[in-house]
Residue, then its C-alpha position, 0 to 999 in steps of 0.5 A: m496504590d500501584e502505578q498503572s500504565f495506560d495504553v496510549m492510542k495514536a491518532q487514527e489515520f485514514v487512507n484514501k485507497q482509491k487514490i493509492m490504486t489510481t497512483i499505482l495504475q498510472m505508475s510506470q514499470s521503471e518507477a516500480e522497479a526503482l522502488g524495489v518491486s519486481r516486474s511480475r509482482f507489479q503487473g500482478i498488482k495492477e491486474r488485481i486492481r483492474e479485475n477486482g477493483d480492490l487491493n490489499l495495502n498490507t503486502p510488502p510490495v504494495r507498501r513499497l509502492t505507496i511510500 
């Protein structure tokens, strides 16, 4: 009988998206720059949160801000 490798599922993590968006809105420009996000990119992220009330958490700049 062949040995089978079973796919091991990791525990599912739930992300509080609203808390992340609130944190980004309260963050200063200098904090964002210290995390490696440019001024224009940071302002664009904040503008999208205000306009749409939504945010893609999988973009590299947003991931840098949520570390």
